[in-house]
VMD Tcl script that draws the C-alpha trace (Angstrom):
set ca {
  {-0.12 0.06 0.07}
  {1.23 3.59 -0.96}
  {0.66 6.42 1.54}
  {0.63 9.86 0.14}
  {2.08 12.70 2.43}
  {1.43 16.27 1.68}
  {4.64 17.95 2.98}
  {3.06 21.40 3.68}
  {0.73 19.49 6.21}
  {3.29 17.46 7.81}
  {3.42 17.85 11.43}
  {6.75 16.55 12.22}
  {9.70 14.39 10.67}
  {9.06 11.59 13.05}
  {5.83 10.87 11.68}
  {7.22 10.29 8.18}
  {10.22 8.25 9.51}
  {7.90 6.06 11.55}
  {6.08 4.99 8.24}
  {9.39 4.34 6.60}
  {10.43 2.54 9.41}
  {7.16 0.48 9.20}
  {8.28 -0.55 5.68}
  {5.65 1.43 3.94}
  {5.92 2.84 0.49}
  {5.17 6.31 0.45}
  {4.82 9.32 -1.99}
  {5.52 12.84 -1.12}
  {3.57 15.55 -2.53}
  {3.82 19.64 -2.47}
  {0.76 21.37 -3.89}
  {-0.89 18.30 -5.42}
  {2.52 17.59 -7.20}
  {4.36 14.22 -6.67}
  {8.09 15.36 -5.51}
  {9.50 12.14 -4.56}
  {8.48 8.38 -4.21}
  {10.01 6.30 -1.31}
  {9.97 2.36 -1.88}
  {11.21 0.57 1.15}
  {12.77 -2.76 0.76}
  {12.22 -5.40 3.61}
  {15.48 -6.19 5.63}
  {16.35 -9.55 5.77}
  {15.78 -11.16 9.33}
  {18.68 -11.12 11.51}
  {20.54 -8.07 10.33}
  {19.28 -5.61 12.65}
  {20.59 -7.64 15.83}
  {23.78 -7.37 17.33}
  {26.79 -8.19 15.41}
  {29.08 -11.40 16.56}
  {31.97 -10.37 18.30}
  {35.32 -10.87 16.65}
  {37.82 -13.55 18.00}
  {41.64 -13.75 17.75}
  {42.73 -17.06 16.08}
  {39.65 -17.45 14.06}
  {41.57 -18.82 11.23}
  {44.52 -20.59 12.96}
  {42.72 -23.95 11.65}
  {44.05 -22.97 7.85}
  {47.78 -23.34 9.22}
  {48.98 -20.28 7.02}
  {52.26 -19.27 7.35}
  {52.32 -15.50 7.33}
  {54.77 -13.34 8.93}
  {54.04 -11.30 11.82}
  {54.76 -8.02 10.14}
  {53.09 -8.82 6.92}
  {50.62 -5.76 7.06}
  {52.58 -3.49 9.16}
  {55.61 -2.67 7.03}
  {55.60 -0.87 3.79}
  {54.73 -2.71 0.32}
  {57.84 -2.46 -2.05}
  {55.45 -2.63 -4.93}
  {53.46 0.29 -3.87}
  {56.68 2.30 -3.05}
  {58.14 1.29 -6.59}
  {54.76 2.88 -8.22}
  {54.98 6.01 -6.02}
  {58.47 6.73 -7.44}
  {57.42 5.99 -11.03}
  {56.34 8.77 -13.44}
  {52.57 9.57 -13.56}
  {52.43 9.69 -17.40}
  {54.64 6.65 -18.95}
  {57.10 7.69 -21.48}
  {57.08 6.73 -24.85}
}
mol new
graphics top color blue
foreach p $ca { graphics top sphere $p radius 0.5 }
foreach p [lrange $ca 0 end-1] q [lrange $ca 1 end] { graphics top cylinder $p $q radius 0.2 }
display resetview
C-alpha cells in the first residue's frame, strides 16, 4: 500500500520516519504534485541484531604461514609505483 504525504501538512519528521520504518511505500506531495517516491525494501531477518564478536585466531585452522609484520611494514610494490612517473614515457 502506498501512502501519500503532503509535505505542507506534515506535522513532524518523526511521523514520516515511523512510516518508513514500518516498511510502507510512500509518495511525497507538494501542492498536489509528486516530488518524491519512497520504496522501502524489507530488511532480511537477523541483520538488525547485534553483530558477533570478533575473536583472535579464527583462521588458525588454515595453518597459514604468514609473517607477523605482513600488514605493518611498507609494501615495496606500492613504493615503486609511487616513485614511477605519472605519465608513462613513450
